[in-house]
N, C-alpha and C positions, 0 to 999 in steps of 0.2 A: 504493500500500500504506500509506503514511504517513497519508493522509487517512482511509482505512478504519479504521486503528487509532485515530486521533485521535477519530473519531466514536464508536467503541465506548467509548473512555475517557470521552468527554463524557456518553454515556448512563449509564455506570456511576456517574459523579459525581452525576448528576441522581437516579439511583436511590438513592444513599446519603442524599442530602438529603431526598428525599420518600418514601423507602421504596417506590419504584415502579420498574418497568423496562418497556422496550418491546422486543418481538421484531419486528424489521423483516422485511418480505417479502424473498425472494431470487429473482433471475432471472439468466439467462446473457447478458444483453445490456444495454448502457448506451445510453439515449436522450440524456440530457444529463449531462455529466461534472462540471460545476461550476456553482454558482449564487452570484453575488456579491450583496452588500447584501441580506441576507435576515433574516427573523425566523422563529423556530420555533413551530410549533403542535404540541402533543403530544396524542394521543388514546390513553389507556392502557386496557388490559384489566383490568377490576376485577370481582370477585365479591362480592356481598352476599347471604348466605344461599344460595338456589338460583338467584339471578338474576345474569346477566352484564350488566355496565354499561360503556358507553363513557364514560370519565372524561376530560373535555376540560380542558386547561391551555393558555391563550393569554396568560398574564400578560406574556410578553416580546415580544408581537407589536406591530409598528409598521405602521400601515395604508399608509404611503407606500413600504414595502419589498416585495420579493418574499417570499411566504410559503412556507415548507417545512413540509408536513404529515408528521409522523412518527407513523405509526399502527400499532398492534400488529396483527400479521398474523393473530392468532387471532380477532379480532372479526368477527362476521357483518355483512354489508352492511346488514341491517335496522336495526342500531344505528349504523353509521358514517355512512351517507348522510344521515339527518336532521341530524346535526351538521355535515356538510359544507355542506348547504344553508343552515343558519343562519349559518355563518361567511362563506360567499360573499355572502349578502345584507348582512351587517354591513359587510364590506369595500367592496362595491359602493356602498352607501348612505352611506359616510362622506364628509364634506366635505373630508377631508384625503387622499383616495385619490390615488394616482399612476397615471395611465392606462397607463404603461409597465410597471408592476409586474405580475408574474405569480404564479400559484400552481403549486406543484410537489408531487408525492408523492415521498417518499424511499424507497429500497430499497437492498439490497446486491447488487452483481454478484458472485456467488459463484464465478465463473471467474477474473476479474481481481483479486478481493479488494479491491474499491474501492467507495465509495459511488456511487450513481447517482440520477438524478432524472427524473421524468416530468411534463411540463407538462400542466395540465388547466384552464387559465384560462378557455377558451371553452366548456368542457363545462357544460351545465346538466342537473340531475338532476330526474326526476319519479318519484314513487312510485306509478306506475300503468302499465297496459299500453297500448301505442299503439293507436289506433282505426283507423288506415289504414297501408298499406305492408307491405313484407316484414319479418317478424320474425326477426332473428338472435338466438337465445336461448342465452346461455352458462349451461348448467344446472349444478347443484351437483356432479354426479359427473363433472366434467371432460369434459362432452359439449357439442357445439354443434348446435342444431337450427335449421334454416332453414325457416320455415313448417311445422314439425313433422317435417322430414326430417333424419335424423341425418347430419351431414357431418363428415368428419375435418378437424381443424384444418389439416393440411398441404395440404388440397385446397380450403380455404375461399375463397382469393383467386380461383381459376379459376371456382369455382361462382358466386360473387357477380358476377363480370364477365359471365358468361352471363345472369344475372338482369337485369343492368343494360343489356343490349342493347335492352330496352324503356326508352327514356329517361324515360318517365313514372313509373317505379317509384321509390319511396322506400324506402331501407334504414333500419331501426331496430335499433340495438344494445340488447339487453335482457339483464338479469342476474337470476339467482335471488337473492332477498333473503336466503336462508339460506346462501349461499356465503360462505366466509371471505375476508377482505381479501387474504390472500396469493394466493389463486387469482384474485381480481379484478385485481390488479396484473399477473399473468402474462397474463391475457386482454386487458388494456388495451395491453400491449406488442404483442400480436398485431394488435390494431386499428390501432395506430400504424404497424406494418409494412405493413398493407393500404393505408393512406392514402399512404404513401411509394411503394409499388409501382405504384399505379394512379391515373391522373388522374380516373377515374370514381368513385373511392372517396376523396374528399378533404375531405369536410365532413360531420361528424356531430355537431352541437353539443348534441344532447339524448340522454341515456342514460336508459333506463327500468329501474327496479328494482321487482320484484314477485315 
């Protein structure tokens, strides 16, 4: 609870200094409870006229540390993902990078009232539709379509395990680029649980956004 309150205060202070704030995503499960030796990356929700903008602040980031991405939950993926790609490339290409340093998304566990973190170091993003394999598409209206078939999230694990009985099948996790970041984090937690629950579903390094 103290960590949760401390981070809210931190964001409030940052807001006062820069006249900005961030609304973090919320979920009912913690993947990682604490991250040591980290630098913050902020991606703010900004409106200019009729346009929504992903406003990135990485002034305090140190390449050799773990990076924590604090991203406003209201932003659509079509604005967030291009910025993530740029930052991943910048960190990966730095001569000062630390091979052991990871990247994490921050969010709030609204059951425990604590901060939580989701690792995504190995995830690569592409702004296109996959050309081969089974498409698991997380649609905007909280739906999951597997090759066009509507599958309930609670039944997704069993459905995919049946698909994977054919060892040659490749699963592609895809996301509606208009879906907001809050929904994206909740779907990423579902994917994380799928990986932990099944040895057949343990490596999905590329996510497709379109």
